[in-house]
Predicted model as a PDB file, atoms N, CA, C, CB and O in Angstrom, pLDDT in the B-factor column:
MODEL        1                                                                  
ATOM      1  N   MET A   1      51.724 -55.331   6.325  1.00 72.00           N  
ATOM      2  CA  MET A   1      52.847 -55.454   6.755  1.00 72.00           C  
ATOM      3  C   MET A   1      53.283 -57.164   6.619  1.00 72.00           C  
ATOM      4  CB  MET A   1      52.811 -54.796   8.161  1.00 72.00           C  
ATOM      5  O   MET A   1      54.471 -57.416   6.416  1.00 72.00           O  
ATOM      6  N   ALA A   2      52.649 -57.895   6.696  1.00 73.00           N  
ATOM      7  CA  ALA A   2      53.072 -59.641   6.739  1.00 73.00           C  
ATOM      8  C   ALA A   2      53.226 -59.656   5.036  1.00 73.00           C  
ATOM      9  CB  ALA A   2      51.495 -61.050   7.532  1.00 73.00           C  
ATOM     10  O   ALA A   2      53.293 -60.832   4.679  1.00 73.00           O  
ATOM     11  N   THR A   3      53.283 -58.958   4.167  1.00 79.00           N  
ATOM     12  CA  THR A   3      53.634 -59.185   2.784  1.00 79.00           C  
ATOM     13  C   THR A   3      55.158 -58.668   2.946  1.00 79.00           C  
ATOM     14  CB  THR A   3      52.614 -58.332   1.604  1.00 79.00           C  
ATOM     15  O   THR A   3      56.112 -59.375   2.620  1.00 79.00           O  
ATOM     16  N   ALA A   4      55.307 -57.251   3.527  1.00 81.00           N  
ATOM     17  CA  ALA A   4      56.726 -56.455   3.154  1.00 81.00           C  
ATOM     18  C   ALA A   4      57.412 -57.604   4.451  1.00 81.00           C  
ATOM     19  CB  ALA A   4      56.811 -54.160   3.511  1.00 81.00           C  
ATOM     20  O   ALA A   4      58.608 -57.742   4.196  1.00 81.00           O  
ATOM     21  N   ASN A   5      57.198 -58.054   5.136  1.00 78.00           N  
ATOM     22  CA  ASN A   5      58.169 -59.102   5.572  1.00 78.00           C  
ATOM     23  C   ASN A   5      58.357 -60.080   5.123  1.00 78.00           C  
ATOM     24  CB  ASN A   5      58.097 -59.471   6.503  1.00 78.00           C  
ATOM     25  O   ASN A   5      59.550 -60.286   4.902  1.00 78.00           O  
ATOM     26  N   VAL A   6      57.342 -61.268   4.714  1.00 81.00           N  
ATOM     27  CA  VAL A   6      57.832 -61.927   3.815  1.00 81.00           C  
ATOM     28  C   VAL A   6      58.754 -61.901   2.535  1.00 81.00           C  
ATOM     29  CB  VAL A   6      57.106 -62.197   3.634  1.00 81.00           C  
ATOM     30  O   VAL A   6      59.555 -62.829   2.426  1.00 81.00           O  
ATOM     31  N   THR A   7      58.715 -60.721   1.342  1.00 85.00           N  
ATOM     32  CA  THR A   7      59.590 -60.208   1.054  1.00 85.00           C  
ATOM     33  C   THR A   7      60.782 -60.151   1.249  1.00 85.00           C  
ATOM     34  CB  THR A   7      59.375 -59.649   1.112  1.00 85.00           C  
ATOM     35  O   THR A   7      61.693 -60.756   0.682  1.00 85.00           O  
ATOM     36  N   ALA A   8      60.809 -59.326   2.164  1.00 83.00           N  
ATOM     37  CA  ALA A   8      61.985 -58.656   3.029  1.00 83.00           C  
ATOM     38  C   ALA A   8      62.964 -59.807   3.547  1.00 83.00           C  
ATOM     39  CB  ALA A   8      61.341 -57.793   4.411  1.00 83.00           C  
ATOM     40  O   ALA A   8      64.172 -59.829   3.314  1.00 83.00           O  
ATOM     41  N   ALA A   9      62.207 -60.829   4.339  1.00 81.00           N  
ATOM     42  CA  ALA A   9      63.053 -62.213   4.825  1.00 81.00           C  
ATOM     43  C   ALA A   9      63.801 -62.596   3.286  1.00 81.00           C  
ATOM     44  CB  ALA A   9      61.779 -63.763   5.517  1.00 81.00           C  
ATOM     45  O   ALA A   9      65.013 -62.745   3.133  1.00 81.00           O  
ATOM     46  N   ALA A  10      62.793 -62.706   2.248  1.00 84.00           N  
ATOM     47  CA  ALA A  10      63.759 -64.029   1.215  1.00 84.00           C  
ATOM     48  C   ALA A  10      64.521 -62.853   0.752  1.00 84.00           C  
ATOM     49  CB  ALA A  10      62.831 -65.219  -0.371  1.00 84.00           C  
ATOM     50  O   ALA A  10      65.509 -63.421   0.288  1.00 84.00           O  
ATOM     51  N   ALA A  11      64.737 -61.481   0.553  1.00 88.00           N  
ATOM     52  CA  ALA A  11      65.426 -60.709  -0.344  1.00 88.00           C  
ATOM     53  C   ALA A  11      66.865 -60.936   0.723  1.00 88.00           C  
ATOM     54  CB  ALA A  11      64.678 -58.969  -0.692  1.00 88.00           C  
ATOM     55  O   ALA A  11      67.970 -61.139   0.220  1.00 88.00           O  
ATOM     56  N   THR A  12      66.700 -60.879   1.957  1.00 82.00           N  
ATOM     57  CA  THR A  12      67.769 -60.643   2.757  1.00 82.00           C  
ATOM     58  C   THR A  12      68.732 -62.100   3.000  1.00 82.00           C  
ATOM     59  CB  THR A  12      67.142 -60.018   4.120  1.00 82.00           C  
ATOM     60  O   THR A  12      69.944 -62.141   3.210  1.00 82.00           O  
ATOM     61  N   LEU A  13      67.746 -63.279   2.895  1.00 80.00           N  
ATOM     62  CA  LEU A  13      68.417 -64.784   2.878  1.00 80.00           C  
ATOM     63  C   LEU A  13      69.183 -64.728   1.539  1.00 80.00           C  
ATOM     64  CB  LEU A  13      67.209 -66.184   2.897  1.00 80.00           C  
ATOM     65  O   LEU A  13      70.347 -65.124   1.472  1.00 80.00           O  
ATOM     66  N   GLU A  14      68.405 -64.148   0.291  1.00 86.00           N  
ATOM     67  CA  GLU A  14      69.142 -64.578  -1.118  1.00 86.00           C  
ATOM     68  C   GLU A  14      70.139 -63.387  -0.959  1.00 86.00           C  
ATOM     69  CB  GLU A  14      68.084 -64.580  -2.766  1.00 86.00           C  
ATOM     70  O   GLU A  14      70.789 -63.697  -1.958  1.00 86.00           O  
ATOM     71  N   ALA A  15      70.498 -62.763  -0.703  1.00 84.00           N  
ATOM     72  CA  ALA A  15      71.549 -61.795  -0.573  1.00 84.00           C  
ATOM     73  C   ALA A  15      72.736 -62.324   0.588  1.00 84.00           C  
ATOM     74  CB  ALA A  15      70.811 -60.337  -0.134  1.00 84.00           C  
ATOM     75  O   ALA A  15      73.927 -62.186   0.310  1.00 84.00           O  
ATOM     76  N   ALA A  16      72.467 -62.715   1.425  1.00 79.00           N  
ATOM     77  CA  ALA A  16      73.397 -62.883   2.361  1.00 79.00           C  
ATOM     78  C   ALA A  16      73.704 -64.435   2.033  1.00 79.00           C  
ATOM     79  CB  ALA A  16      72.880 -62.484   3.881  1.00 79.00           C  
ATOM     80  O   ALA A  16      74.572 -64.951   2.737  1.00 79.00           O  
ATOM     81  N   SER A  17      73.153 -65.161   1.143  1.00 80.00           N  
ATOM     82  CA  SER A  17      73.502 -66.403   0.206  1.00 80.00           C  
ATOM     83  C   SER A  17      74.787 -65.978  -0.623  1.00 80.00           C  
ATOM     84  CB  SER A  17      72.173 -66.805  -0.895  1.00 80.00           C  
ATOM     85  O   SER A  17      75.983 -66.262  -0.566  1.00 80.00           O  
ATOM     86  N   ALA A  18      73.907 -65.079  -1.505  1.00 84.00           N  
ATOM     87  CA  ALA A  18      74.714 -64.811  -2.358  1.00 84.00           C  
ATOM     88  C   ALA A  18      75.905 -63.876  -1.912  1.00 84.00           C  
ATOM     89  CB  ALA A  18      73.994 -64.362  -3.337  1.00 84.00           C  
ATOM     90  O   ALA A  18      76.957 -64.187  -2.471  1.00 84.00           O  
ATOM     91  N   LEU A  19      75.980 -63.053  -1.244  1.00 79.00           N  
ATOM     92  CA  LEU A  19      77.384 -62.988  -0.452  1.00 79.00           C  
ATOM     93  C   LEU A  19      78.567 -63.919  -0.406  1.00 79.00           C  
ATOM     94  CB  LEU A  19      77.110 -62.956   0.779  1.00 79.00           C  
ATOM     95  O   LEU A  19      79.602 -63.588  -0.985  1.00 79.00           O  
ATOM     96  N   PHE A  20      78.493 -64.945   0.176  1.00 77.00           N  
ATOM     97  CA  PHE A  20      78.864 -66.200   0.538  1.00 77.00           C  
ATOM     98  C   PHE A  20      79.623 -66.847  -0.953  1.00 77.00           C  
ATOM     99  CB  PHE A  20      77.437 -67.044   1.134  1.00 77.00           C  
ATOM    100  O   PHE A  20      80.782 -67.250  -1.042  1.00 77.00           O  
ATOM    101  N   GLU A  21      78.511 -66.798  -2.129  1.00 83.00           N  
ATOM    102  CA  GLU A  21      78.821 -67.318  -3.002  1.00 83.00           C  
ATOM    103  C   GLU A  21      79.341 -66.948  -3.721  1.00 83.00           C  
ATOM    104  CB  GLU A  21      78.309 -67.679  -3.334  1.00 83.00           C  
ATOM    105  O   GLU A  21      79.785 -67.697  -4.591  1.00 83.00           O  
ATOM    106  N   VAL A  22      79.601 -65.401  -3.750  1.00 85.00           N  
ATOM    107  CA  VAL A  22      80.964 -64.829  -4.437  1.00 85.00           C  
ATOM    108  C   VAL A  22      81.912 -64.741  -3.840  1.00 85.00           C  
ATOM    109  CB  VAL A  22      80.992 -63.697  -4.905  1.00 85.00           C  
ATOM    110  O   VAL A  22      82.914 -65.149  -4.427  1.00 85.00           O  
ATOM    111  N   SER A  23      82.061 -64.325  -2.766  1.00 80.00           N  
ATOM    112  CA  SER A  23      83.229 -64.310  -1.779  1.00 80.00           C  
ATOM    113  C   SER A  23      83.925 -65.855  -1.414  1.00 80.00           C  
ATOM    114  CB  SER A  23      82.625 -63.616  -0.358  1.00 80.00           C  
ATOM    115  O   SER A  23      85.016 -65.986  -0.858  1.00 80.00           O  
ATOM    116  N   GLY A  24      83.247 -66.720  -1.752  1.00 79.00           N  
ATOM    117  CA  GLY A  24      83.738 -67.906  -1.056  1.00 79.00           C  
ATOM    118  C   GLY A  24      83.765 -68.325   0.279  1.00 79.00           C  
ATOM    119  O   GLY A  24      82.905 -67.799   0.985  1.00 79.00           O  
ATOM    120  N   THR A  25      84.770 -69.400   1.005  1.00 74.00           N  
ATOM    121  CA  THR A  25      84.149 -69.935   1.989  1.00 74.00           C  
ATOM    122  C   THR A  25      85.297 -68.709   3.079  1.00 74.00           C  
ATOM    123  CB  THR A  25      84.217 -71.955   2.044  1.00 74.00           C  
ATOM    124  O   THR A  25      84.925 -68.397   4.210  1.00 74.00           O  
ATOM    125  N   ARG A  26      86.473 -68.237   2.560  1.00 76.00           N  
ATOM    126  CA  ARG A  26      87.236 -67.154   3.307  1.00 76.00           C  
ATOM    127  C   ARG A  26      86.420 -65.914   4.008  1.00 76.00           C  
ATOM    128  CB  ARG A  26      88.207 -66.542   2.288  1.00 76.00           C  
ATOM    129  O   ARG A  26      86.984 -65.266   4.889  1.00 76.00           O  
ATOM    130  N   SER A  27      84.917 -65.557   3.551  1.00 73.00           N  
ATOM    131  CA  SER A  27      83.897 -65.009   3.892  1.00 73.00           C  
ATOM    132  C   SER A  27      83.488 -65.149   5.283  1.00 73.00           C  
ATOM    133  CB  SER A  27      83.067 -65.368   3.119  1.00 73.00           C  
ATOM    134  O   SER A  27      83.206 -64.264   6.091  1.00 73.00           O  
ATOM    135  N   ALA A  28      83.503 -66.358   5.413  1.00 72.00           N  
ATOM    136  CA  ALA A  28      82.925 -67.030   6.867  1.00 72.00           C  
ATOM    137  C   ALA A  28      84.080 -67.100   7.986  1.00 72.00           C  
ATOM    138  CB  ALA A  28      82.349 -68.729   6.612  1.00 72.00           C  
ATOM    139  O   ALA A  28      84.073 -67.981   8.846  1.00 72.00           O  
ATOM    140  N   LEU A  29      84.851 -66.330   7.928  1.00 76.00           N  
ATOM    141  CA  LEU A  29      86.011 -66.235   9.275  1.00 76.00           C  
ATOM    142  C   LEU A  29      85.367 -65.164  10.013  1.00 76.00           C  
ATOM    143  CB  LEU A  29      87.819 -65.756   8.881  1.00 76.00           C  
ATOM    144  O   LEU A  29      84.481 -64.406   9.619  1.00 76.00           O  
ATOM    145  N   ASP A  30      85.982 -65.217  11.215  1.00 75.00           N  
ATOM    146  CA  ASP A  30      85.665 -64.393  12.030  1.00 75.00           C  
ATOM    147  C   ASP A  30      86.330 -63.067  11.916  1.00 75.00           C  
ATOM    148  CB  ASP A  30      85.811 -64.938  13.120  1.00 75.00           C  
ATOM    149  O   ASP A  30      85.680 -62.054  12.176  1.00 75.00           O  
ATOM    150  N   SER A  31      87.411 -63.003  11.596  1.00 77.00           N  
ATOM    151  CA  SER A  31      88.647 -61.790  10.996  1.00 77.00           C  
ATOM    152  C   SER A  31      88.173 -60.553  10.406  1.00 77.00           C  
ATOM    153  CB  SER A  31      89.589 -62.360   9.749  1.00 77.00           C  
ATOM    154  O   SER A  31      88.573 -59.391  10.475  1.00 77.00           O  
ATOM    155  N   ARG A  32      86.754 -61.389   9.522  1.00 73.00           N  
ATOM    156  CA  ARG A  32      86.011 -60.892   8.054  1.00 73.00           C  
ATOM    157  C   ARG A  32      84.669 -60.016   8.928  1.00 73.00           C  
ATOM    158  CB  ARG A  32      85.311 -62.610   6.739  1.00 73.00           C  
ATOM    159  O   ARG A  32      84.468 -58.809   8.786  1.00 73.00           O  
ATOM    160  N   GLY A  33      84.030 -60.725   9.628  1.00 75.00           N  
ATOM    161  CA  GLY A  33      82.875 -60.115  10.060  1.00 75.00           C  
ATOM    162  C   GLY A  33      81.580 -60.682   9.520  1.00 75.00           C  
ATOM    163  O   GLY A  33      80.585 -60.748  10.242  1.00 75.00           O  
ATOM    164  N   LEU A  34      81.575 -61.178   8.002  1.00 74.00           N  
ATOM    165  CA  LEU A  34      80.384 -60.841   7.485  1.00 74.00           C  
ATOM    166  C   LEU A  34      79.497 -62.334   7.583  1.00 74.00           C  
ATOM    167  CB  LEU A  34      80.619 -60.176   5.928  1.00 74.00           C  
ATOM    168  O   LEU A  34      78.480 -62.623   6.953  1.00 74.00           O  
ATOM    169  N   HIS A  35      80.298 -63.233   8.667  1.00 74.00           N  
ATOM    170  CA  HIS A  35      78.919 -64.702   8.921  1.00 74.00           C  
ATOM    171  C   HIS A  35      78.189 -63.932   9.534  1.00 74.00           C  
ATOM    172  CB  HIS A  35      79.169 -66.337   9.975  1.00 74.00           C  
ATOM    173  O   HIS A  35      77.140 -63.910   8.891  1.00 74.00           O  
ATOM    174  N   ARG A  36      78.062 -62.991  10.779  1.00 78.00           N  
ATOM    175  CA  ARG A  36      77.005 -62.187  11.040  1.00 78.00           C  
ATOM    176  C   ARG A  36      75.606 -61.795  10.411  1.00 78.00           C  
ATOM    177  CB  ARG A  36      77.516 -61.342  11.115  1.00 78.00           C  
ATOM    178  O   ARG A  36      74.552 -61.899  11.038  1.00 78.00           O  
ATOM    179  N   HIS A  37      75.691 -61.383   9.245  1.00 74.00           N  
ATOM    180  CA  HIS A  37      74.902 -60.792   8.559  1.00 74.00           C  
ATOM    181  C   HIS A  37      73.972 -62.008   7.910  1.00 74.00           C  
ATOM    182  CB  HIS A  37      75.668 -59.872   7.640  1.00 74.00           C  
ATOM    183  O   HIS A  37      72.804 -61.806   7.578  1.00 74.00           O  
ATOM    184  N   TRP A  38      74.577 -63.189   7.781  1.00 74.00           N  
ATOM    185  CA  TRP A  38      73.913 -64.307   7.455  1.00 74.00           C  
ATOM    186  C   TRP A  38      73.202 -64.781   8.630  1.00 74.00           C  
ATOM    187  CB  TRP A  38      74.776 -65.276   6.914  1.00 74.00           C  
ATOM    188  O   TRP A  38      71.999 -65.017   8.520  1.00 74.00           O  
ATOM    189  N   ARG A  39      73.796 -64.951   9.746  1.00 78.00           N  
ATOM    190  CA  ARG A  39      73.511 -65.571  10.868  1.00 78.00           C  
ATOM    191  C   ARG A  39      72.206 -64.604  11.560  1.00 78.00           C  
ATOM    192  CB  ARG A  39      74.937 -65.709  11.764  1.00 78.00           C  
ATOM    193  O   ARG A  39      71.546 -65.048  12.499  1.00 78.00           O  
ATOM    194  N   ASP A  40      72.005 -63.563  11.103  1.00 80.00           N  
ATOM    195  CA  ASP A  40      71.039 -62.204  11.974  1.00 80.00           C  
ATOM    196  C   ASP A  40      69.916 -62.802  10.987  1.00 80.00           C  
ATOM    197  CB  ASP A  40      71.576 -59.983  11.776  1.00 80.00           C  
ATOM    198  O   ASP A  40      69.033 -63.542  11.420  1.00 80.00           O  
ATOM    199  N   ALA A  41      69.984 -62.521   9.957  1.00 77.00           N  
ATOM    200  CA  ALA A  41      69.280 -63.192   8.842  1.00 77.00           C  
ATOM    201  C   ALA A  41      68.451 -64.461   9.181  1.00 77.00           C  
ATOM    202  CB  ALA A  41      70.286 -63.565   7.829  1.00 77.00           C  
ATOM    203  O   ALA A  41      67.285 -64.609   9.547  1.00 77.00           O  
ATOM    204  N   ARG A  42      69.312 -65.193   8.966  1.00 76.00           N  
ATOM    205  CA  ARG A  42      68.687 -66.674   9.555  1.00 76.00           C  
ATOM    206  C   ARG A  42      67.598 -66.598  10.952  1.00 76.00           C  
ATOM    207  CB  ARG A  42      70.152 -67.692  10.102  1.00 76.00           C  
ATOM    208  O   ARG A  42      66.469 -67.068  10.815  1.00 76.00           O  
ATOM    209  N   THR A  43      67.948 -66.077  12.076  1.00 80.00           N  
ATOM    210  CA  THR A  43      68.271 -65.345  13.133  1.00 80.00           C  
ATOM    211  C   THR A  43      66.397 -64.941  13.502  1.00 80.00           C  
ATOM    212  CB  THR A  43      69.558 -63.925  12.657  1.00 80.00           C  
ATOM    213  O   THR A  43      65.561 -65.437  14.257  1.00 80.00           O  
ATOM    214  N   ASP A  44      66.390 -63.736  12.456  1.00 74.00           N  
ATOM    215  CA  ASP A  44      65.027 -63.343  12.260  1.00 74.00           C  
ATOM    216  C   ASP A  44      64.085 -63.968  11.347  1.00 74.00           C  
ATOM    217  CB  ASP A  44      65.043 -62.163  11.930  1.00 74.00           C  
ATOM    218  O   ASP A  44      62.881 -63.710  11.343  1.00 74.00           O  
ATOM    219  N   THR A  45      64.540 -64.625  10.734  1.00 74.00           N  
ATOM    220  CA  THR A  45      63.622 -65.589   9.667  1.00 74.00           C  
ATOM    221  C   THR A  45      63.057 -66.690  10.544  1.00 74.00           C  
ATOM    222  CB  THR A  45      64.584 -66.361   8.314  1.00 74.00           C  
ATOM    223  O   THR A  45      61.848 -66.906  10.467  1.00 74.00           O  
ATOM    224  N   LEU A  46      63.803 -67.406  11.368  1.00 76.00           N  
ATOM    225  CA  LEU A  46      63.535 -68.227  12.259  1.00 76.00           C  
ATOM    226  C   LEU A  46      62.491 -67.622  13.117  1.00 76.00           C  
ATOM    227  CB  LEU A  46      64.673 -68.611  12.896  1.00 76.00           C  
ATOM    228  O   LEU A  46      61.338 -68.053  13.154  1.00 76.00           O  
ATOM    229  N   HIS A  47      62.993 -66.435  13.927  1.00 72.00           N  
ATOM    230  CA  HIS A  47      62.166 -66.726  14.982  1.00 72.00           C  
ATOM    231  C   HIS A  47      60.546 -65.864  14.514  1.00 72.00           C  
ATOM    232  CB  HIS A  47      63.023 -66.135  16.522  1.00 72.00           C  
ATOM    233  O   HIS A  47      59.739 -65.574  15.398  1.00 72.00           O  
ATOM    234  N   ASP A  48      60.346 -65.628  13.417  1.00 69.00           N  
ATOM    235  CA  ASP A  48      59.301 -65.314  13.058  1.00 69.00           C  
ATOM    236  C   ASP A  48      58.785 -65.700  11.871  1.00 69.00           C  
ATOM    237  CB  ASP A  48      59.286 -64.313  13.167  1.00 69.00           C  
ATOM    238  O   ASP A  48      58.361 -64.859  11.078  1.00 69.00           O  
ATOM    239  N   PRO A  49      58.756 -67.156  11.581  1.00 72.00           N  
ATOM    240  CA  PRO A  49      58.856 -67.712  10.265  1.00 72.00           C  
ATOM    241  C   PRO A  49      57.339 -66.830   9.109  1.00 72.00           C  
ATOM    242  CB  PRO A  49      58.683 -69.735  10.583  1.00 72.00           C  
ATOM    243  O   PRO A  49      56.215 -66.357   9.277  1.00 72.00           O  
ATOM    244  N   ALA A  50      58.251 -67.056   8.076  1.00 73.00           N  
ATOM    245  CA  ALA A  50      57.372 -66.377   6.828  1.00 73.00           C  
ATOM    246  C   ALA A  50      55.827 -67.412   6.429  1.00 73.00           C  
ATOM    247  CB  ALA A  50      58.619 -66.351   5.194  1.00 73.00           C  
ATOM    248  O   ALA A  50      54.767 -67.043   5.925  1.00 73.00           O  
ATOM    249  N   ARG A  51      56.177 -68.507   6.802  1.00 75.00           N  
ATOM    250  CA  ARG A  51      54.943 -69.389   6.085  1.00 75.00           C  
ATOM    251  C   ARG A  51      53.756 -69.011   6.848  1.00 75.00           C  
ATOM    252  CB  ARG A  51      55.118 -71.139   6.146  1.00 75.00           C  
ATOM    253  O   ARG A  51      52.631 -69.075   6.351  1.00 75.00           O  
ATOM    254  N   TRP A  52      54.062 -68.470   8.497  1.00 76.00           N  
ATOM    255  CA  TRP A  52      52.441 -68.232   8.822  1.00 76.00           C  
ATOM    256  C   TRP A  52      52.605 -66.698   8.129  1.00 76.00           C  
ATOM    257  CB  TRP A  52      51.818 -68.301  10.853  1.00 76.00           C  
ATOM    258  O   TRP A  52      51.886 -66.034   8.875  1.00 76.00           O  
ATOM    259  N   LYS A  53      52.765 -66.422   7.831  1.00 77.00           N  
ATOM    260  CA  LYS A  53      52.470 -64.793   7.305  1.00 77.00           C  
ATOM    261  C   LYS A  53      51.935 -65.023   6.112  1.00 77.00           C  
ATOM    262  CB  LYS A  53      53.792 -63.703   7.103  1.00 77.00           C  
ATOM    263  O   LYS A  53      50.926 -64.431   5.728  1.00 77.00           O  
ATOM    264  N   VAL A  54      52.654 -66.032   5.318  1.00 80.00           N  
ATOM    265  CA  VAL A  54      51.901 -66.046   4.078  1.00 80.00           C  
ATOM    266  C   VAL A  54      50.282 -67.064   4.092  1.00 80.00           C  
ATOM    267  CB  VAL A  54      53.084 -66.680   2.931  1.00 80.00           C  
ATOM    268  O   VAL A  54      49.240 -66.906   3.456  1.00 80.00           O  
ATOM    269  N   GLN A  55      50.691 -68.099   5.115  1.00 80.00           N  
ATOM    270  CA  GLN A  55      49.094 -68.256   5.165  1.00 80.00           C  
ATOM    271  C   GLN A  55      47.742 -67.248   5.443  1.00 80.00           C  
ATOM    272  CB  GLN A  55      48.972 -69.109   6.105  1.00 80.00           C  
ATOM    273  O   GLN A  55      46.572 -67.197   5.064  1.00 80.00           O  
ATOM    274  N   ARG A  56      48.634 -66.491   6.332  1.00 80.00           N  
ATOM    275  CA  ARG A  56      47.676 -65.633   6.893  1.00 80.00           C  
ATOM    276  C   ARG A  56      47.256 -64.439   5.636  1.00 80.00           C  
ATOM    277  CB  ARG A  56      48.377 -64.952   8.347  1.00 80.00           C  
ATOM    278  O   ARG A  56      46.217 -63.787   5.744  1.00 80.00           O  
ATOM    279  N   ILE A  57      48.099 -64.276   4.583  1.00 82.00           N  
ATOM    280  CA  ILE A  57      48.518 -63.387   3.580  1.00 82.00           C  
ATOM    281  C   ILE A  57      47.169 -64.386   2.639  1.00 82.00           C  
ATOM    282  CB  ILE A  57      50.556 -63.359   3.065  1.00 82.00           C  
ATOM    283  O   ILE A  57      46.263 -63.774   2.074  1.00 82.00           O  
ATOM    284  N   GLY A  58      47.219 -65.470   2.615  1.00 85.00           N  
ATOM    285  CA  GLY A  58      46.255 -65.993   1.596  1.00 85.00           C  
ATOM    286  C   GLY A  58      45.029 -66.116   2.012  1.00 85.00           C  
ATOM    287  O   GLY A  58      44.113 -66.140   1.191  1.00 85.00           O  
ATOM    288  N   ARG A  59      44.814 -66.208   3.244  1.00 85.00           N  
ATOM    289  CA  ARG A  59      43.450 -66.312   3.820  1.00 85.00           C  
ATOM    290  C   ARG A  59      42.838 -64.773   3.749  1.00 85.00           C  
ATOM    291  CB  ARG A  59      43.517 -66.940   5.447  1.00 85.00           C  
ATOM    292  O   ARG A  59      41.631 -64.533   3.698  1.00 85.00           O  
ATOM    293  N   CYS A  60      43.695 -63.956   3.752  1.00 85.00           N  
ATOM    294  CA  CYS A  60      43.178 -62.886   3.700  1.00 85.00           C  
ATOM    295  C   CYS A  60      42.741 -62.141   2.201  1.00 85.00           C  
ATOM    296  CB  CYS A  60      44.032 -62.243   4.434  1.00 85.00           C  
ATOM    297  O   CYS A  60      41.900 -61.244   2.148  1.00 85.00           O  
ATOM    298  N   VAL A  61      43.215 -62.491   1.417  1.00 87.00           N  
ATOM    299  CA  VAL A  61      43.231 -62.095   0.011  1.00 87.00           C  
ATOM    300  C   VAL A  61      42.176 -63.322  -0.517  1.00 87.00           C  
ATOM    301  CB  VAL A  61      44.936 -62.076  -0.734  1.00 87.00           C  
ATOM    302  O   VAL A  61      41.034 -62.981  -0.823  1.00 87.00           O  
ATOM    303  N   LEU A  62      42.581 -64.796  -0.623  1.00 89.00           N  
ATOM    304  CA  LEU A  62      41.580 -65.529  -0.919  1.00 89.00           C  
ATOM    305  C   LEU A  62      40.453 -65.728  -0.526  1.00 89.00           C  
ATOM    306  CB  LEU A  62      41.823 -66.262  -0.934  1.00 89.00           C  
ATOM    307  O   LEU A  62      39.499 -66.018  -1.247  1.00 89.00           O  
ATOM    308  N   GLY A  63      40.437 -65.583   0.752  1.00 88.00           N  
ATOM    309  CA  GLY A  63      38.762 -66.068   1.795  1.00 88.00           C  
ATOM    310  C   GLY A  63      38.513 -64.650   1.979  1.00 88.00           C  
ATOM    311  O   GLY A  63      37.431 -64.344   1.479  1.00 88.00           O  
ATOM    312  N   GLY A  64      39.022 -63.832   2.428  1.00 85.00           N  
ATOM    313  CA  GLY A  64      38.117 -62.615   2.872  1.00 85.00           C  
ATOM    314  C   GLY A  64      38.442 -62.408   4.391  1.00 85.00           C  
ATOM    315  O   GLY A  64      38.009 -61.467   5.056  1.00 85.00           O  
ATOM    316  N   THR A  65      39.399 -63.575   4.936  1.00 82.00           N  
ATOM    317  CA  THR A  65      39.151 -63.682   6.335  1.00 82.00           C  
ATOM    318  C   THR A  65      40.058 -62.496   6.921  1.00 82.00           C  
ATOM    319  CB  THR A  65      39.523 -65.210   6.929  1.00 82.00           C  
ATOM    320  O   THR A  65      41.252 -62.495   6.622  1.00 82.00           O  
ATOM    321  N   LYS A  66      39.602 -61.608   7.643  1.00 80.00           N  
ATOM    322  CA  LYS A  66      40.463 -60.827   8.580  1.00 80.00           C  
ATOM    323  C   LYS A  66      41.845 -61.452   9.175  1.00 80.00           C  
ATOM    324  CB  LYS A  66      39.593 -60.500   9.733  1.00 80.00           C  
ATOM    325  O   LYS A  66      41.844 -62.635   9.518  1.00 80.00           O  
ATOM    326  N   PRO A  67      43.152 -60.579   9.314  1.00 73.00           N  
ATOM    327  CA  PRO A  67      44.078 -61.200   9.565  1.00 73.00           C  
ATOM    328  C   PRO A  67      43.910 -61.000  11.445  1.00 73.00           C  
ATOM    329  CB  PRO A  67      45.405 -60.621   8.643  1.00 73.00           C  
ATOM    330  O   PRO A  67      43.389 -59.989  11.916  1.00 73.00           O  
ATOM    331  N   LEU A  68      44.292 -61.810  12.068  1.00 70.00           N  
ATOM    332  CA  LEU A  68      44.327 -62.226  13.614  1.00 70.00           C  
ATOM    333  C   LEU A  68      45.209 -61.013  14.199  1.00 70.00           C  
ATOM    334  CB  LEU A  68      45.104 -63.901  13.937  1.00 70.00           C  
ATOM    335  O   LEU A  68      46.252 -60.516  13.774  1.00 70.00           O  
ATOM    336  N   ARG A  69      44.308 -60.673  15.484  1.00 70.00           N  
ATOM    337  CA  ARG A  69      45.412 -59.324  16.182  1.00 70.00           C  
ATOM    338  C   ARG A  69      46.876 -59.680  16.524  1.00 70.00           C  
ATOM    339  CB  ARG A  69      44.834 -58.741  17.774  1.00 70.00           C  
ATOM    340  O   ARG A  69      47.409 -60.673  17.019  1.00 70.00           O  
ATOM    341  N   HIS A  70      47.273 -58.615  16.117  1.00 63.00           N  
ATOM    342  CA  HIS A  70      48.881 -58.860  16.823  1.00 63.00           C  
ATOM    343  C   HIS A  70      49.337 -60.139  18.128  1.00 63.00           C  
ATOM    344  CB  HIS A  70      49.208 -57.272  17.653  1.00 63.00           C  
ATOM    345  O   HIS A  70      48.646 -60.451  19.098  1.00 63.00           O  
ATOM    346  N   GLY A  71      50.618 -60.660  17.766  1.00 57.00           N  
ATOM    347  CA  GLY A  71      50.772 -61.576  18.627  1.00 57.00           C  
ATOM    348  C   GLY A  71      49.743 -62.917  18.752  1.00 57.00           C  
ATOM    349  O   GLY A  71      49.823 -63.691  19.706  1.00 57.00           O  
ATOM    350  N   LEU A  72      48.697 -63.092  17.576  1.00 54.00           N  
ATOM    351  CA  LEU A  72      48.038 -64.137  17.872  1.00 54.00           C  
ATOM    352  C   LEU A  72      47.944 -65.218  16.396  1.00 54.00           C  
ATOM    353  CB  LEU A  72      46.630 -63.564  18.481  1.00 54.00           C  
ATOM    354  O   LEU A  72      47.794 -64.802  15.247  1.00 54.00           O  
ATOM    355  N   LEU A  73      48.041 -66.284  16.698  1.00 51.00           N  
ATOM    356  CA  LEU A  73      48.259 -66.868  15.446  1.00 51.00           C  
ATOM    357  C   LEU A  73      46.761 -67.937  15.528  1.00 51.00           C  
ATOM    358  CB  LEU A  73      49.999 -67.704  15.337  1.00 51.00           C  
ATOM    359  O   LEU A  73      46.492 -68.695  14.595  1.00 51.00           O  
TER     360      LEU A  73                                                      
ENDMDL                                                                          
END                                                                             
């Protein structure tokens, strides 16, 4: 699950950044409503940082350490 979350977060941020790169600064206007996608992606990735998940994945794959129970760090 952590691997999927890390991959999805990276893909979401890349897609949102590409959207603004292709459509220009006018896409950030409130009337277009596209800014919310980037904001939602950032909020999701900041709320549940991928770097913690990457550390857990690394410990599991390289060291054989089982992941902690849900909600625990």
